[in-house]
Every structure is written in structure tokens, then in C-alpha cells.
C-alpha angles and dihedrals in degrees: 000000000000090000091052091052091049090050092050091047091050093048097049097036114113115256116248113258116265117251104238105167096146137260122354117260094249091053091050091050091049092051093047091047090052091050092050092049090049092051091048092051091048093050092046092050092048092051091047092051091047094049093046090051091053097047114102115250117231 
């Protein structure tokens, strides 16, 4: 009888809440790295365009 009561208690017991704290740390690092690389490419392209515009044409 004890086993039956334990089984019923296990079946109707509320499930523990899921741990949803957000993205994993490796995913966050990958996203931030992508953002930094994108910013670096944008700045490099802007500097290249600026310097090429200021160079004298032959």
C-alpha cells in the first residue's frame, strides 16, 4: 500500500519549474564576437573609403 501511495504522490506532484535563465554562455560569447567583428569590418571599410576619397587622382 505504501508503494501505491508513493506512486500516486509522484504522479500528481507538480513538476519543478524549468530553469529558463536565457542563452548559454557560449552562445552569448559567439553573438558578442560576431557583433565585434561586424563593427571592426564596418570601421575598416569606412576608413578605406575615406582614405581613397582623399587620395589625389593621377
